[in-house]
Structure formats: structure tokens, C-alpha cells
C-alpha positions as a Python dict, from the first residue, in 0.01 Angstrom:
ca = {
    (1, 'X'): (0, 0, 0),
    (2, 'X'): (147, 344, -99),
    (3, 'X'): (280, 558, 182),
    (4, 'X'): (105, 876, 293),
    (5, 'X'): (285, 1208, 343),
    (6, 'X'): (275, 1170, 723),
    (7, 'X'): (428, 822, 691),
    (8, 'X'): (701, 957, 464),
    (9, 'X'): (777, 1232, 713),
    (10, 'X'): (791, 982, 1002),
    (11, 'X'): (1037, 742, 838),
    (12, 'X'): (1378, 738, 1003),
    (13, 'X'): (1719, 668, 853),
    (14, 'X'): (1895, 349, 951),
    (15, 'X'): (2236, 192, 909),
    (16, 'X'): (2161, 99, 549),
    (17, 'X'): (2009, 274, 250),
    (18, 'X'): (1634, 211, 220),
    (19, 'X'): (1390, 220, -72),
    (20, 'X'): (1016, 255, -5),
    (21, 'X'): (744, 250, -269),
    (22, 'X'): (503, 543, -265),
    (23, 'X'): (298, 412, -558),
    (24, 'X'): (311, 396, -940),
    (25, 'X'): (681, 304, -951),
    (26, 'X'): (777, 614, -755),
    (27, 'X'): (1033, 533, -485),
    (28, 'X'): (1134, 715, -169),
    (29, 'X'): (1507, 665, -111),
    (30, 'X'): (1634, 710, 246),
    (31, 'X'): (2009, 738, 277),
    (32, 'X'): (2192, 570, 565),
    (33, 'X'): (2270, 762, 883),
    (34, 'X'): (2636, 759, 783),
    (35, 'X'): (2545, 947, 463),
    (36, 'X'): (2323, 1203, 632),
    (37, 'X'): (1988, 1022, 631),
    (38, 'X'): (1842, 1239, 354),
    (39, 'X'): (1520, 1147, 174),
    (40, 'X'): (1466, 1183, -200),
    (41, 'X'): (1228, 1068, -472),
    (42, 'X'): (1323, 851, -768),
    (43, 'X'): (1101, 714, -1043),
    (44, 'X'): (1173, 378, -1205),
    (45, 'X'): (1042, 252, -1541),
    (46, 'X'): (1147, 29, -1828),
    (47, 'X'): (1277, 190, -2144),
    (48, 'X'): (1208, 96, -2413),
    (49, 'X'): (869, -12, -2271),
    (50, 'X'): (817, -384, -2230),
    (51, 'X'): (1013, -674, -2089),
    (52, 'X'): (1298, -616, -2328),
    (53, 'X'): (1353, -270, -2194),
    (54, 'X'): (1604, -189, -1922),
    (55, 'X'): (1477, -43, -1595),
    (56, 'X'): (1611, 313, -1566),
    (57, 'X'): (1609, 534, -1255),
    (58, 'X'): (1489, 894, -1290),
    (59, 'X'): (1581, 1124, -1003),
    (60, 'X'): (1303, 1367, -903),
    (61, 'X'): (1470, 1546, -610),
    (62, 'X'): (1495, 1570, -230),
    (63, 'X'): (1189, 1541, -9),
    (64, 'X'): (1084, 1843, 197),
    (65, 'X'): (962, 2203, 181),
    (66, 'X'): (1125, 2495, 8),
    (67, 'X'): (1285, 2573, -324),
    (68, 'X'): (1439, 2268, -491),
    (69, 'X'): (1256, 2023, -263),
    (70, 'X'): (950, 1812, -333),
    (71, 'X'): (645, 1721, -132),
    (72, 'X'): (494, 1377, -189),
    (73, 'X'): (213, 1531, -396),
    (74, 'X'): (455, 1734, -609),
    (75, 'X'): (681, 1433, -666),
    (76, 'X'): (386, 1221, -785),
    (77, 'X'): (273, 1495, -1024),
    (78, 'X'): (627, 1535, -1159),
    (79, 'X'): (664, 1160, -1210),
    (80, 'X'): (330, 1149, -1396),
    (81, 'X'): (456, 1433, -1619),
    (82, 'X'): (784, 1258, -1696),
    (83, 'X'): (619, 925, -1777),
    (84, 'X'): (359, 1090, -2001),
    (85, 'X'): (631, 1282, -2188),
    (86, 'X'): (842, 967, -2236),
    (87, 'X'): (545, 773, -2373),
    (88, 'X'): (437, 1053, -2606),
    (89, 'X'): (786, 1129, -2741),
    (90, 'X'): (919, 775, -2738),
    (91, 'X'): (1234, 896, -2560),
    (92, 'X'): (1428, 795, -2250),
    (93, 'X'): (1250, 957, -1951),
    (94, 'X'): (1587, 1093, -1831),
    (95, 'X'): (1611, 1302, -2149),
    (96, 'X'): (1336, 1540, -2029),
    (97, 'X'): (1547, 1660, -1737),
    (98, 'X'): (1852, 1689, -1960),
    (99, 'X'): (1664, 1903, -2212),
    (100, 'X'): (1521, 2131, -1943),
    (101, 'X'): (1860, 2177, -1780),
    (102, 'X'): (2020, 2256, -2117),
    (103, 'X'): (1747, 2510, -2196),
    (104, 'X'): (1809, 2699, -1873),
    (105, 'X'): (2189, 2684, -1867),
    (106, 'X'): (2233, 3042, -1991),
    (107, 'X'): (2022, 3170, -1701),
    (108, 'X'): (2261, 3027, -1444),
    (109, 'X'): (2529, 3282, -1530),
    (110, 'X'): (2348, 3569, -1355),
    (111, 'X'): (2392, 3685, -995),
    (112, 'X'): (2244, 3468, -722),
    (113, 'X'): (1974, 3572, -476),
    (114, 'X'): (2240, 3598, -204),
    (115, 'X'): (2454, 3824, -423),
    (116, 'X'): (2151, 4041, -500),
    (117, 'X'): (2073, 4067, -127),
    (118, 'X'): (2436, 4155, -49),
    (119, 'X'): (2437, 4422, -320),
    (120, 'X'): (2106, 4563, -190),
    (121, 'X'): (2244, 4593, 163),
    (122, 'X'): (2554, 4764, 30),
    (123, 'X'): (2358, 5072, -73),
    (124, 'X'): (2478, 5387, 100),
    (125, 'X'): (2127, 5520, 169),
    (126, 'X'): (2035, 5238, 409),
    (127, 'X'): (2095, 5296, 783),
    (128, 'X'): (2339, 5059, 949),
    (129, 'X'): (2088, 4956, 1216),
    (130, 'X'): (1833, 4879, 944),
    (131, 'X'): (2090, 4680, 749),
    (132, 'X'): (2156, 4458, 1050),
    (133, 'X'): (1785, 4379, 1085),
    (134, 'X'): (1743, 4314, 712),
    (135, 'X'): (2053, 4093, 702),
    (136, 'X'): (1931, 3879, 993),
    (137, 'X'): (1592, 3843, 827),
    (138, 'X'): (1731, 3752, 485),
    (139, 'X'): (2008, 3516, 596),
    (140, 'X'): (1806, 3342, 871),
    (141, 'X'): (1457, 3322, 722),
    (142, 'X'): (1467, 3379, 347),
    (143, 'X'): (1788, 3246, 189),
    (144, 'X'): (1777, 2904, 364),
    (145, 'X'): (1427, 2848, 223),
    (146, 'X'): (1450, 3007, -122),
    (147, 'X'): (1811, 2906, -178),
    (148, 'X'): (2081, 3171, -169),
    (149, 'X'): (2271, 3011, -459),
    (150, 'X'): (1967, 3026, -689),
    (151, 'X'): (2005, 3283, -971),
    (152, 'X'): (1795, 3584, -878),
    (153, 'X'): (1640, 3578, -1227),
    (154, 'X'): (1484, 3242, -1142),
    (155, 'X'): (1248, 3423, -906),
    (156, 'X'): (1097, 3618, -1192),
    (157, 'X'): (720, 3599, -1199),
    (158, 'X'): (714, 3377, -1510),
    (159, 'X'): (1009, 3147, -1437),
    (160, 'X'): (899, 2787, -1387),
    (161, 'X'): (1040, 2585, -1097),
    (162, 'X'): (1029, 2209, -1029),
    (163, 'X'): (670, 2108, -971),
    (164, 'X'): (540, 2373, -1209),
    (165, 'X'): (544, 2670, -968),
    (166, 'X'): (654, 3008, -1095),
    (167, 'X'): (870, 3259, -909),
    (168, 'X'): (569, 3443, -770),
    (169, 'X'): (424, 3124, -621),
    (170, 'X'): (758, 3030, -464),
    (171, 'X'): (786, 3370, -294),
    (172, 'X'): (424, 3368, -179),
    (173, 'X'): (466, 3016, -37),
    (174, 'X'): (747, 3154, 179),
    (175, 'X'): (524, 3440, 295),
    (176, 'X'): (236, 3202, 374),
    (177, 'X'): (464, 2978, 580),
    (178, 'X'): (590, 3275, 788),
    (179, 'X'): (237, 3414, 816),
    (180, 'X'): (122, 3105, 1003),
    (181, 'X'): (369, 3187, 1280),
    (182, 'X'): (399, 3567, 1263),
    (183, 'X'): (138, 3742, 1046),
    (184, 'X'): (271, 4097, 1075),
    (185, 'X'): (634, 3987, 1027),
    (186, 'X'): (536, 3807, 705),
    (187, 'X'): (438, 4141, 550),
    (188, 'X'): (775, 4286, 650),
    (189, 'X'): (962, 3993, 491),
    (190, 'X'): (770, 4047, 167),
    (191, 'X'): (849, 4419, 181),
    (192, 'X'): (1223, 4354, 218),
    (193, 'X'): (1218, 4095, -63),
    (194, 'X'): (1036, 4346, -282),
    (195, 'X'): (1323, 4590, -230),
    (196, 'X'): (1584, 4324, -304),
    (197, 'X'): (1413, 4233, -632),
    (198, 'X'): (1363, 4602, -721),
    (199, 'X'): (1738, 4647, -669),
    (200, 'X'): (1802, 4346, -897),
    (201, 'X'): (1578, 4504, -1161),
    (202, 'X'): (1769, 4833, -1133),
    (203, 'X'): (2090, 4639, -1185),
    (204, 'X'): (1949, 4469, -1496),
    (205, 'X'): (1950, 4123, -1338),
    (206, 'X'): (1573, 4081, -1374),
    (207, 'X'): (1319, 4211, -1624),
    (208, 'X'): (1142, 4533, -1527),
    (209, 'X'): (795, 4378, -1481),
    (210, 'X'): (907, 4056, -1310),
    (211, 'X'): (927, 4144, -937),
    (212, 'X'): (763, 3842, -765),
    (213, 'X'): (719, 4021, -430),
    (214, 'X'): (495, 4302, -551),
    (215, 'X'): (232, 4389, -295),
    (216, 'X'): (-136, 4370, -383),
    (217, 'X'): (-451, 4375, -176),
    (218, 'X'): (-465, 3997, -187),
    (219, 'X'): (-111, 3946, -60),
    (220, 'X'): (-146, 4151, 254),
    (221, 'X'): (-185, 3968, 582),
    (222, 'X'): (-539, 3928, 712),
    (223, 'X'): (-401, 3989, 1059),
    (224, 'X'): (-535, 4311, 1209),
    (225, 'X'): (-275, 4483, 1429),
    (226, 'X'): (-396, 4573, 1776),
    (227, 'X'): (-257, 4849, 1999),
    (228, 'X'): (-11, 4747, 2269),
    (229, 'X'): (-188, 4694, 2605),
    (230, 'X'): (-163, 5002, 2826),
    (231, 'X'): (-302, 5150, 3149),
    (232, 'X'): (-545, 5431, 3210),
    (233, 'X'): (-428, 5727, 3417),
    (234, 'X'): (-642, 5623, 3715),
    (235, 'X'): (-486, 5274, 3715),
    (236, 'X'): (-134, 5402, 3779),
    (237, 'X'): (-152, 5425, 4163),
    (238, 'X'): (-236, 5054, 4193),
    (239, 'X'): (38, 4964, 3944),
    (240, 'X'): (304, 5171, 4118),
    (241, 'X'): (207, 5021, 4455),
    (242, 'X'): (246, 4670, 4311),
    (243, 'X'): (578, 4768, 4152),
    (244, 'X'): (712, 4890, 4487),
    (245, 'X'): (592, 4584, 4682),
    (246, 'X'): (779, 4370, 4427),
    (247, 'X'): (600, 4045, 4495),
    (248, 'X'): (720, 3941, 4148),
    (249, 'X'): (1075, 3942, 4291),
    (250, 'X'): (1224, 4158, 4016),
    (251, 'X'): (1587, 4266, 4031),
    (252, 'X'): (1675, 4617, 4149),
    (253, 'X'): (1796, 4701, 3797),
    (254, 'X'): (1467, 4592, 3639),
    (255, 'X'): (1255, 4790, 3888),
    (256, 'X'): (1461, 5104, 3824),
    (257, 'X'): (1441, 5048, 3449),
    (258, 'X'): (1061, 5036, 3471),
    (259, 'X'): (1059, 5367, 3661),
    (260, 'X'): (1287, 5534, 3406),
    (261, 'X'): (1068, 5394, 3128),
    (262, 'X'): (761, 5560, 3279),
    (263, 'X'): (946, 5890, 3322),
    (264, 'X'): (1091, 5896, 2970),
    (265, 'X'): (841, 5676, 2774),
    (266, 'X'): (1117, 5566, 2536),
    (267, 'X'): (1121, 5248, 2334),
    (268, 'X'): (1291, 4981, 2545),
    (269, 'X'): (1547, 4917, 2271),
    (270, 'X'): (1657, 5280, 2298),
    (271, 'X'): (1653, 5293, 2679),
    (272, 'X'): (1808, 4970, 2812),
    (273, 'X'): (2152, 5020, 2644),
    (274, 'X'): (2181, 5362, 2818),
    (275, 'X'): (2542, 5456, 2898),
    (276, 'X'): (2670, 5695, 3165),
    (277, 'X'): (2865, 5880, 2895),
    (278, 'X'): (2539, 5991, 2731),
    (279, 'X'): (2443, 6214, 3026),
    (280, 'X'): (2519, 6586, 3009),
    (281, 'X'): (2465, 6724, 3361),
    (282, 'X'): (2584, 7072, 3261),
    (283, 'X'): (2278, 7112, 3039),
    (284, 'X'): (2060, 6856, 3222),
    (285, 'X'): (2019, 6645, 2908),
    (286, 'X'): (2041, 6279, 2815),
    (287, 'X'): (2155, 6256, 2452),
    (288, 'X'): (2068, 5923, 2287),
    (289, 'X'): (2280, 5842, 1978),
    (290, 'X'): (2106, 5816, 1640),
    (291, 'X'): (2181, 5446, 1590),
    (292, 'X'): (1957, 5352, 1883),
    (293, 'X'): (1658, 5555, 1765),
    (294, 'X'): (1394, 5431, 1524),
    (295, 'X'): (1400, 5770, 1349),
    (296, 'X'): (1775, 5739, 1289),
    (297, 'X'): (1826, 6078, 1450),
    (298, 'X'): (1988, 6180, 1779),
    (299, 'X'): (1725, 6225, 2051),
    (300, 'X'): (1731, 6453, 2358),
    (301, 'X'): (1567, 6371, 2691),
    (302, 'X'): (1556, 6658, 2944),
    (303, 'X'): (1673, 6544, 3287),
    (304, 'X'): (1415, 6631, 3551),
    (305, 'X'): (1495, 6633, 3923),
    (306, 'X'): (1318, 6298, 3994),
    (307, 'X'): (1497, 6136, 3699),
    (308, 'X'): (1837, 6271, 3812),
    (309, 'X'): (1769, 6149, 4167),
    (310, 'X'): (1700, 5798, 4042),
    (311, 'X'): (2006, 5800, 3815),
    (312, 'X'): (2225, 5920, 4101),
    (313, 'X'): (2109, 5626, 4314),
    (314, 'X'): (2197, 5391, 4028),
    (315, 'X'): (2538, 5552, 3979),
    (316, 'X'): (2631, 5480, 4343),
    (317, 'X'): (2582, 5109, 4276),
    (318, 'X'): (2662, 5063, 3906),
    (319, 'X'): (2861, 5376, 3818),
    (320, 'X'): (3186, 5181, 3783),
    (321, 'X'): (3057, 5014, 3466),
    (322, 'X'): (2965, 5133, 3118),
    (323, 'X'): (2589, 5079, 3132),
    (324, 'X'): (2329, 5245, 3353),
    (325, 'X'): (2128, 4920, 3352),
    (326, 'X'): (2391, 4644, 3354),
    (327, 'X'): (2272, 4292, 3290),
    (328, 'X'): (2243, 4096, 3617),
    (329, 'X'): (2375, 3791, 3432),
    (330, 'X'): (2674, 3931, 3246),
    (331, 'X'): (2879, 4067, 3538),
    (332, 'X'): (2857, 4422, 3408),
    (333, 'X'): (2976, 4345, 3056),
    (334, 'X'): (2635, 4386, 2890),
    (335, 'X'): (2312, 4575, 2946),
    (336, 'X'): (1967, 4468, 3062),
    (337, 'X'): (1774, 4259, 2808),
    (338, 'X'): (1493, 4483, 2671),
    (339, 'X'): (1246, 4195, 2705),
    (340, 'X'): (1313, 4174, 3079),
    (341, 'X'): (1067, 4457, 3140),
    (342, 'X'): (778, 4279, 2968),
    (343, 'X'): (867, 3959, 3153),
    (344, 'X'): (848, 4150, 3479),
    (345, 'X'): (503, 4286, 3389),
    (346, 'X'): (389, 3928, 3325),
    (347, 'X'): (521, 3814, 3664),
    (348, 'X'): (341, 4108, 3824),
    (349, 'X'): (13, 3974, 3686),
    (350, 'X'): (-18, 4232, 3408),
    (351, 'X'): (0, 3991, 3115),
    (352, 'X'): (-228, 4119, 2834),
    (353, 'X'): (-284, 4432, 3048),
    (354, 'X'): (41, 4625, 2999),
    (355, 'X'): (343, 4603, 2773),
    (356, 'X'): (650, 4822, 2770),
    (357, 'X'): (562, 4981, 2437),
    (358, 'X'): (209, 5046, 2563),
    (359, 'X'): (348, 5289, 2822),
    (360, 'X'): (404, 5536, 2536),
    (361, 'X'): (26, 5579, 2504),
    (362, 'X'): (-8, 5709, 2862),
    (363, 'X'): (180, 6043, 2831),
    (364, 'X'): (28, 6119, 2491),
    (365, 'X'): (-322, 6072, 2636),
    (366, 'X'): (-283, 6203, 2992),
    (367, 'X'): (-38, 6472, 2879),
    (368, 'X'): (-320, 6634, 2686),
    (369, 'X'): (-625, 6545, 2896),
    (370, 'X'): (-473, 6577, 3245),
    (371, 'X'): (-176, 6814, 3206),
    (372, 'X'): (-305, 7027, 2917),
    (373, 'X'): (1, 7009, 2689),
    (374, 'X'): (-24, 7004, 2310),
    (375, 'X'): (8, 6677, 2122),
    (376, 'X'): (295, 6814, 1913),
    (377, 'X'): (513, 6889, 2215),
    (378, 'X'): (452, 6540, 2356),
    (379, 'X'): (509, 6368, 2022),
    (380, 'X'): (836, 6552, 1970),
    (381, 'X'): (950, 6422, 2308),
    (382, 'X'): (839, 6075, 2198),
    (383, 'X'): (1064, 6113, 1889),
    (384, 'X'): (766, 6086, 1656),
    (385, 'X'): (803, 6217, 1302),
    (386, 'X'): (599, 6539, 1271),
    (387, 'X'): (432, 6656, 951),
    (388, 'X'): (468, 6560, 586),
    (389, 'X'): (796, 6511, 400),
    (390, 'X'): (827, 6880, 319),
    (391, 'X'): (794, 6983, 683),
    (392, 'X'): (1035, 6711, 789),
    (393, 'X'): (1289, 6845, 539),
    (394, 'X'): (1264, 7213, 639),
    (395, 'X'): (1138, 7227, 1000),
    (396, 'X'): (1451, 7201, 1218),
    (397, 'X'): (1290, 7332, 1538),
    (398, 'X'): (1310, 7112, 1850),
    (399, 'X'): (1078, 7299, 2090),
    (400, 'X'): (1323, 7201, 2362),
    (401, 'X'): (1202, 7452, 2622),
    (402, 'X'): (841, 7337, 2583),
    (403, 'X'): (954, 6975, 2606),
    (404, 'X'): (1147, 7048, 2927),
    (405, 'X'): (836, 7203, 3078),
    (406, 'X'): (632, 6900, 2982),
    (407, 'X'): (885, 6654, 3124),
    (408, 'X'): (892, 6839, 3458),
    (409, 'X'): (512, 6837, 3477),
    (410, 'X'): (499, 6473, 3367),
    (411, 'X'): (743, 6342, 3628),
    (412, 'X'): (574, 6546, 3902),
    (413, 'X'): (237, 6398, 3797),
    (414, 'X'): (380, 6043, 3813),
    (415, 'X'): (503, 6108, 4169),
    (416, 'X'): (155, 6231, 4259),
    (417, 'X'): (16, 5904, 4120),
    (418, 'X'): (240, 5698, 4348),
    (419, 'X'): (572, 5653, 4166),
    (420, 'X'): (853, 5645, 4420),
    (421, 'X'): (1220, 5723, 4362),
}
């Protein structure tokens, strides 16, 4: 009885090479453990047809998911195609593969997908921090699946791959697989791939109308993003009381980091690597370097008295090191893991109630409704981009004095709500 896909997947390699029938003279070959234990499909038929013919093996390809690999269904369809072609043409079934490989040989001279990605990242107009994120995404999630050594032209919309899929289908299969685990991230992967292929088109490595990662209404994730959980202004006293009681047994560094996060409402990735060298006490400013900011621009945080008091207490304990929030596990050599703050909220019982990024909603809301400041002043302190592209290009004002006034009022209001230093 032919094997099912789940049975094929469950088969284990042994000491010897194995051959298992999956129906209609299609064979699953399982290499020995010593040779890696890989699984591949191979068709077997007599040619010329009849008893006088010699049985010839026709390799289909390795079993699995991804470019260049074959599912059981795809292997069966490919074997049916090869047998039908051999019968119709009266030729050796192995000749079909040879003809197809010969027809595509000129296409193999072009740059590979990995080379296209490397060239794309080498552009001077891409921020270094962005490049690091794109490189991790491409080399960890995209190239291992699509095949970094595959000519980039083979991902053109019309290029046919084994199993009959075109370049567009191969790319969208990758997106669908990621979407099952991380819907929003899948859209970002497609966006980065779109830029890589656009770069390849600019270089002349692909035809102008052949970008397989073009976005359309149908390719966008059905996932609806939801705002990060946050607290209402009137919920802060209870939260601050729980934070101070510390029944969640958080480290001193983590508790202080949470307090600084509330006072500065920064993104945790910008705050936790804070260094003592970034503080300017002469001007009462904390200057965050551009590479740690999402905007890619240097950001200024006015130092209020409560914030300076908390930082001074931290300096007495950790001032000998580089980081304001040293990692409790790295003996002062690294900084606090940004995710530690969300983990602490979970241990406090605030899972699905508050996340670190959700804190940013509190000053923007209460800053207007409770303290009476304008949204623009608050958003500038949040490092939000203000206005359209023209305003962003010409408006160099920082409204620093207004931001200082807001930060003083904000920290005083937090103390009135129960935050302790």
C-alpha cells in the first residue's frame, strides 16, 4: 500500500540505505545515517517499454519544503509528467530533465539571490541599524528556504520551478509559511524581498515587470494589528504600589528600568543600552545616539529632578561600569535585556494588560487630557516624526524649552500618582 505524506515524514534513517514504494513506480530513497539520512524521490520505469527494456532510474529530487525540494504530492505529479512525456515522445525519460537543464543553462550565469541581497544591503542610503535587521531576516529566514545560490532571475514571476510553480508562487509560499507563525512579520519579509528584487531590476539582473514580491490587496496579511496593552491614568496608583511591593521578585535594575521607562516613555530598545557617557549634567540632558533611535536621528531627553535622583542612586551602585542598567547575568559586561521589562510585567500579573511599548500611550493621552500640553510637544518628546515630507525636510525646530516644561510636569504627575524614587 502506498505511503502517505505523514508516513514519509515519520520514516527514520537506519544503518543501510532504504527504498520505499510510494505508488506507481515512484520510490522514496532514504540514505543511511552515515550518509546524512536524507530522503529523496526517484522514479523507475522500463525503457524501451516492455520486458525487453532496461529499468532506468529517474531522479526527481529531495523530499521536503522549500525551493528545490518536493512534497509527496509534487513528486507524484512530476513523475506522472515525466512518464507521459516519455510515452508521447518515445524517448528515454531521463532526457526530459537533460533538455530542461540545457534550456536553462544560460540563465545560471546571472547573480544569485544571495549576491543580490548583499548588493542591496551595500547601498549607501540604508541605515546601518536597518541593514543589521534586514541581514538577519534575509540570511536566517529567506535564503535558507529560497536558496541563496539560486540565480535571482529564477524568481521572476514567469520562471517555472520544479513542480510547475513560478517565481511568484515560490515567494508567496514563503510568505504564507511565515504568516502562520507571525502574520505581521510576514508582510515585513515580503516588503524587504520586494526591495531586493527592485534592486536586482535596477541592476538589470531581472526584467522590469518581473518582481515576484509586488504587494497587492490579496497578498497583505489578514491579521489586524492591535494596539499594545496600556493602562489608564487612574490605574497608575495601583500599578506603582504593586511595583514597589515587588512580589514578582524583580531585580533592582529591572525595577529602576521600569521607573525610568515611565518617566521617559522611550522604546525599550533605545533605553536599556543607556550609557553613563550619554548624560550631560551641565545642560541637564540625556543625549541618545542616532543608531539607537527608530528615526535614525539623535534624541534629547531633558533630565528632571526625579529622573536625576533615580540616576544618582543607580550611579552609586553601578557607576563603575559602562551601562546604567547592567545585565544581572553578564557581570557588568552587557546591558539589561529589553524583554526583561515585559517579563516583569507578566510576573506582576499584568500579562495582556500592559506592555513596555504600551506605556508610550499614557503620556500622549494624559499629557493632553490631564496636564493640558499640546500633542505636538509630547510627540516631539516621543521622537515621533511630525508633519509631511516637506515639513520634515525644512522644519529644524526642537521645541526644547516646551519639552522640558512638559517633562517636569509629567514626572511630578507620576510622583503624585504613586511613583517612588
